[in-house]
Every structure is written in C-alpha cells, then in structure tokens.
N, CA and C atoms as a LAMMPS dump frame, in Angstrom:
ITEM: TIMESTEP
0
ITEM: NUMBER OF ATOMS
267
ITEM: BOX BOUNDS ff ff ff
-5.0000000000000000e+02 5.0000000000000000e+02
-5.0000000000000000e+02 5.0000000000000000e+02
-5.0000000000000000e+02 5.0000000000000000e+02
ITEM: ATOMS id mol type element x y z
1 1 1 N 129.806 -307.977 431.92
2 1 2 C 129.218 -308.774 430.865
3 1 3 C 129.637 -308.178 429.516
4 2 1 N 130.197 -309.002 428.647
5 2 2 C 130.681 -308.559 427.336
6 2 3 C 129.634 -308.892 426.28
7 3 1 N 128.989 -307.854 425.745
8 3 2 C 127.956 -308.068 424.738
9 3 3 C 128.569 -308.03 423.351
10 4 1 N 128.284 -309.054 422.546
11 4 2 C 128.763 -309.084 421.165
12 4 3 C 127.85 -308.24 420.29
13 5 1 N 128.471 -307.516 419.38
14 5 2 C 127.7 -306.718 418.433
15 5 3 C 127.135 -307.649 417.36
16 6 1 N 125.861 -307.497 417.062
17 6 2 C 125.239 -308.277 415.991
18 6 3 C 125.651 -307.628 414.667
19 7 1 N 126.293 -308.391 413.772
20 7 2 C 126.724 -307.792 412.504
21 7 3 C 125.549 -307.326 411.655
22 8 1 N 125.788 -306.263 410.909
23 8 2 C 124.78 -305.74 410.002
24 8 3 C 125.301 -305.836 408.569
25 9 1 N 124.422 -305.624 407.63
26 9 2 C 124.803 -305.623 406.222
27 9 3 C 125.899 -304.589 405.973
28 10 1 N 125.778 -303.431 406.613
29 10 2 C 126.761 -302.352 406.439
30 10 3 C 128.141 -302.71 406.973
31 11 1 N 128.228 -303.665 407.888
32 11 2 C 129.53 -304.074 408.426
33 11 3 C 130.362 -304.814 407.387
34 12 1 N 129.708 -305.485 406.453
35 12 2 C 130.417 -306.333 405.489
36 12 3 C 130.372 -305.798 404.058
37 13 1 N 129.353 -305.039 403.721
38 13 2 C 129.139 -304.609 402.336
39 13 3 C 129.038 -303.093 402.231
40 14 1 N 129.418 -302.579 401.07
41 14 2 C 129.226 -301.16 400.789
42 14 3 C 128.085 -301.016 399.79
43 15 1 N 127.322 -299.954 399.959
44 15 2 C 126.173 -299.717 399.102
45 15 3 C 126.61 -299.122 397.763
46 16 1 N 125.872 -299.449 396.727
47 16 2 C 126.15 -298.923 395.401
48 16 3 C 126.015 -297.404 395.371
49 17 1 N 126.666 -296.78 394.415
50 17 2 C 126.528 -295.338 394.219
51 17 3 C 125.346 -295.005 393.314
52 18 1 N 124.696 -296.034 392.765
53 18 2 C 123.506 -295.791 391.942
54 18 3 C 122.449 -295.126 392.809
55 19 1 N 121.716 -294.199 392.224
56 19 2 C 120.736 -293.438 392.994
57 19 3 C 119.313 -293.925 392.761
58 20 1 N 118.557 -293.959 393.825
59 20 2 C 117.137 -294.268 393.762
60 20 3 C 116.382 -293.038 393.276
61 21 1 N 115.336 -293.252 392.534
62 21 2 C 114.499 -292.124 392.121
63 21 3 C 113.594 -291.681 393.268
64 22 1 N 113.454 -292.522 394.288
65 22 2 C 112.575 -292.19 395.417
66 22 3 C 113.343 -291.626 396.612
67 23 1 N 114.519 -292.204 396.899
68 23 2 C 115.228 -291.871 398.13
69 23 3 C 116.547 -291.14 397.894
70 24 1 N 116.758 -290.62 396.7
71 24 2 C 118.054 -290.014 396.384
72 24 3 C 118.367 -288.793 397.244
73 25 1 N 117.381 -288.201 397.857
74 25 2 C 117.588 -287.012 398.676
75 25 3 C 118.067 -287.333 400.089
76 26 1 N 118.079 -288.598 400.472
77 26 2 C 118.433 -288.98 401.841
78 26 3 C 119.678 -289.86 401.828
79 27 1 N 120.84 -289.339 402.24
80 27 2 C 122.082 -290.122 402.199
81 27 3 C 122.041 -291.393 403.046
82 28 1 N 121.169 -291.453 404.055
83 28 2 C 121.116 -292.649 404.897
84 28 3 C 120.481 -293.83 404.166
85 29 1 N 119.873 -293.595 403.008
86 29 2 C 119.242 -294.672 402.254
87 29 3 C 120.023 -294.994 400.981
88 30 1 N 121.304 -294.682 400.975
89 30 2 C 122.156 -294.983 399.818
90 30 3 C 122.082 -296.476 399.507
91 31 1 N 121.839 -296.805 398.242
92 31 2 C 121.762 -298.201 397.825
93 31 3 C 120.383 -298.818 397.948
94 32 1 N 119.417 -298.086 398.497
95 32 2 C 118.06 -298.603 398.654
96 32 3 C 117.232 -298.253 397.43
97 33 1 N 116.359 -299.197 397.019
98 33 2 C 115.535 -299.002 395.831
99 33 3 C 114.109 -299.461 396.095
100 34 1 N 113.176 -298.699 395.573
101 34 2 C 111.754 -299.005 395.716
102 34 3 C 111.41 -300.274 394.926
103 35 1 N 110.218 -300.794 395.152
104 35 2 C 109.794 -302.054 394.534
105 35 3 C 108.971 -301.844 393.273
106 36 1 N 109.002 -300.632 392.71
107 36 2 C 108.227 -300.336 391.501
108 36 3 C 108.921 -299.246 390.689
109 37 1 N 108.425 -299.03 389.487
110 37 2 C 108.882 -297.928 388.65
111 37 3 C 110.342 -298.013 388.223
112 38 1 N 110.979 -296.842 388.115
113 38 2 C 112.371 -296.774 387.662
114 38 3 C 113.317 -297.507 388.606
115 39 1 N 113.024 -297.459 389.899
116 39 2 C 113.872 -298.177 390.852
117 39 3 C 113.875 -299.676 390.568
118 40 1 N 112.715 -300.227 390.302
119 40 2 C 112.627 -301.656 390.013
120 40 3 C 113.388 -301.991 388.735
121 41 1 N 113.356 -301.105 387.751
122 41 2 C 114.132 -301.317 386.525
123 41 3 C 115.63 -301.359 386.834
124 42 1 N 116.086 -300.517 387.76
125 42 2 C 117.492 -300.527 388.181
126 42 3 C 117.835 -301.863 388.825
127 43 1 N 116.941 -302.368 389.659
128 43 2 C 117.157 -303.664 390.32
129 43 3 C 117.199 -304.779 389.28
130 44 1 N 116.275 -304.767 388.306
131 44 2 C 116.279 -305.777 387.24
132 44 3 C 117.6 -305.746 386.457
133 45 1 N 118.094 -304.552 386.157
134 45 2 C 119.363 -304.426 385.428
135 45 3 C 120.502 -305.021 386.245
136 46 1 N 120.492 -304.786 387.562
137 46 2 C 121.535 -305.361 388.425
138 46 3 C 121.414 -306.876 388.469
139 47 1 N 120.198 -307.394 388.446
140 47 2 C 119.993 -308.844 388.453
141 47 3 C 120.635 -309.484 387.225
142 48 1 N 120.569 -308.807 386.082
143 48 2 C 121.187 -309.334 384.859
144 48 3 C 122.703 -309.294 384.948
145 49 1 N 123.233 -308.246 385.581
146 49 2 C 124.681 -308.067 385.699
147 49 3 C 125.294 -308.996 386.755
148 50 1 N 124.751 -308.967 387.969
149 50 2 C 125.235 -309.817 389.065
150 50 3 C 124.147 -309.9 390.136
151 51 1 N 123.322 -310.942 390.093
152 51 2 C 122.183 -311.039 391.011
153 51 3 C 122.573 -311.144 392.487
154 52 1 N 123.796 -311.546 392.779
155 52 2 C 124.2 -311.697 394.188
156 52 3 C 124.497 -310.361 394.865
157 53 1 N 124.428 -309.28 394.092
158 53 2 C 124.597 -307.943 394.669
159 53 3 C 123.249 -307.324 395.04
160 54 1 N 122.175 -308.06 394.802
161 54 2 C 120.826 -307.588 395.137
162 54 3 C 120.379 -308.247 396.439
163 55 1 N 119.809 -307.425 397.316
164 55 2 C 119.288 -307.866 398.603
165 55 3 C 117.844 -307.407 398.717
166 56 1 N 117.049 -308.14 399.493
167 56 2 C 115.657 -307.762 399.722
168 56 3 C 115.443 -307.514 401.204
169 57 1 N 114.915 -306.337 401.537
170 57 2 C 114.511 -306.042 402.906
171 57 3 C 113.067 -306.507 403.057
172 58 1 N 112.86 -307.449 403.949
173 58 2 C 111.539 -308.042 404.148
174 58 3 C 110.77 -307.326 405.253
175 59 1 N 109.46 -307.45 405.217
176 59 2 C 108.617 -306.82 406.232
177 59 3 C 108.886 -307.371 407.629
178 60 1 N 109.503 -308.538 407.73
179 60 2 C 109.831 -309.141 409.027
180 60 3 C 111.035 -308.476 409.678
181 61 1 N 111.729 -307.623 408.923
182 61 2 C 112.926 -306.972 409.457
183 61 3 C 114.219 -307.606 408.977
184 62 1 N 114.135 -308.732 408.288
185 62 2 C 115.333 -309.381 407.761
186 62 3 C 115.737 -308.768 406.426
187 63 1 N 117.021 -308.798 406.158
188 63 2 C 117.557 -308.441 404.849
189 63 3 C 118.234 -309.709 404.333
190 64 1 N 117.756 -310.213 403.204
191 64 2 C 118.227 -311.489 402.677
192 64 3 C 118.796 -311.299 401.273
193 65 1 N 119.865 -312.045 400.994
194 65 2 C 120.478 -311.948 399.682
195 65 3 C 119.535 -312.506 398.629
196 66 1 N 119.393 -311.765 397.531
197 66 2 C 118.564 -312.206 396.42
198 66 3 C 117.358 -311.309 396.205
199 67 1 N 116.656 -311.604 395.146
200 67 2 C 115.475 -310.846 394.738
201 67 3 C 114.235 -311.617 395.16
202 68 1 N 113.484 -311.066 396.086
203 68 2 C 112.28 -311.699 396.601
204 68 3 C 111.098 -310.786 396.332
205 69 1 N 109.982 -311.375 395.911
206 69 2 C 108.788 -310.58 395.597
207 69 3 C 107.792 -310.531 396.749
208 70 1 N 107.778 -311.544 397.588
209 70 2 C 106.808 -311.589 398.691
210 70 3 C 107.327 -310.841 399.909
211 71 1 N 106.449 -310.141 400.575
212 71 2 C 106.738 -309.507 401.864
213 71 3 C 107.96 -308.597 401.841
214 72 1 N 108.16 -307.88 400.744
215 72 2 C 109.338 -307.025 400.648
216 72 3 C 108.966 -305.575 400.909
217 73 1 N 109.915 -304.868 401.535
218 73 2 C 109.752 -303.428 401.758
219 73 3 C 110.488 -302.65 400.669
220 74 1 N 111.73 -303.057 400.405
221 74 2 C 112.562 -302.391 399.401
222 74 3 C 113.728 -303.306 399.043
223 75 1 N 114.465 -302.916 398.015
224 75 2 C 115.646 -303.662 397.585
225 75 3 C 116.895 -302.864 397.899
226 76 1 N 118.008 -303.562 398.038
227 76 2 C 119.306 -302.956 398.278
228 76 3 C 120.268 -303.513 397.238
229 77 1 N 121.14 -302.651 396.721
230 77 2 C 122.198 -303.096 395.82
231 77 3 C 123.531 -302.75 396.474
232 78 1 N 124.402 -303.753 396.567
233 78 2 C 125.731 -303.549 397.152
234 78 3 C 126.801 -303.647 396.067
235 79 1 N 127.991 -303.17 396.395
236 79 2 C 129.117 -303.259 395.462
237 79 3 C 129.728 -304.653 395.446
238 80 1 N 129.552 -305.392 396.534
239 80 2 C 130.107 -306.737 396.647
240 80 3 C 128.985 -307.77 396.577
241 81 1 N 129.302 -308.92 396.04
242 81 2 C 128.316 -310.002 395.936
243 81 3 C 128.142 -310.698 397.282
244 82 1 N 126.898 -311.022 397.595
245 82 2 C 126.599 -311.78 398.805
246 82 3 C 126.628 -313.277 398.521
247 83 1 N 126.237 -314.055 399.508
248 83 2 C 126.226 -315.507 399.379
249 83 3 C 124.79 -316.016 399.485
250 84 1 N 124.515 -317.116 398.818
251 84 2 C 123.174 -317.717 398.889
252 84 3 C 122.784 -317.961 400.346
253 85 1 N 121.596 -317.528 400.7
254 85 2 C 121.082 -317.762 402.048
255 85 3 C 121.594 -316.789 403.104
256 86 1 N 122.479 -315.887 402.743
257 86 2 C 123.009 -314.929 403.712
258 86 3 C 121.922 -313.915 404.081
259 87 1 N 121.829 -313.596 405.368
260 87 2 C 120.814 -312.631 405.795
261 87 3 C 121.306 -311.855 407.008
262 88 1 N 120.649 -310.721 407.246
263 88 2 C 120.962 -309.839 408.36
264 88 3 C 119.672 -309.34 408.969
265 89 1 N 119.768 -308.899 410.232
266 89 2 C 118.597 -308.323 410.916
267 89 3 C 118.719 -306.828 410.912
C-alpha cells in the first residue's frame, strides 16, 4: 500500500527570519508569533507590507492563509505569499 504524504506548510513555504519575542529561543518555532504584545505588532507590520505572507494557526489544528482573530493559537509569517483560502493541517 502506497501512502501519500500530506503536504505541510513547511513543504511549500519558508519561515521568515524575523524573531518572536516569545519563541526566539526555540529554533523549531521559527516564523511563529504570539497573538499579543510586540509579536502582534510584528504581524501588523507584515500585514501592511504583504498580508498574504501571514498565516493563522487555529485551535482546530488548521493553518490558514490570512489574519484571523477568532480561535487562533498563533501567527506565522513566511517569506513567500500564500493564496486566498489556502490551508494546511
């Protein structure tokens, strides 16, 4: 039986080199940003520059392109722009 790999965000996009004020000590969370404080200001600045590079990790386990306020765990900023409605598990 040949199992197909489910694509992830990391398969298609690279994470920004910008550092989170919360998670900067953990390389596995590169590109992840908290939903408050200085991290949120970084996300807002990215939204002004190119909003399609912002992703929202939802409490359901999905990662969806764009800035979402409801049911979010954290934000992700990538170097490449995503597409409207694009999401990953």
